[in-house]
C-alpha positions, -999 to +999 in steps of 0.1 A: +371+095-846+341+108-826+348+130-796+343+115-763+339+133-729+371+138-710+372+119-676+393+126-646+407+100-622+434+098-596+463+075-601+496+071-582+523+089-601+546+058-602+518+036-615+509+062-641+545+066-653+549+028-656+517+025-675+526+054-698+561+039-705+546+004-712+519+018-734+544+038-754+567+008-758+536-011-772+527+017-796+495+027-778+483+052-752+472+049-716+438+061-727+435+031-751+447+007-724+421+021-700+393+019-726+401-017-733+403-025-696+369-009-691+355-028-721+367-061-706+355-052-671+320-044-683+318-073-708+317-049-738+349-061-753+329-084-776+305-056-787+307-048-824+323-014-830+319+006-862+349+010-885+371+039-875+360+037-838+383+025-811 
């Protein structure tokens, strides 16, 4: 997987903990959840991604 820049954001601790717990229960990470949410938000969720990229 290609390296991507690290981003910083502020999130309420209770919201972060809930997101982390749900992501873990679903077998994913908060980073992946946020990436997918941003793709949907920007309309890039239908953009072709190369094999091996997330």
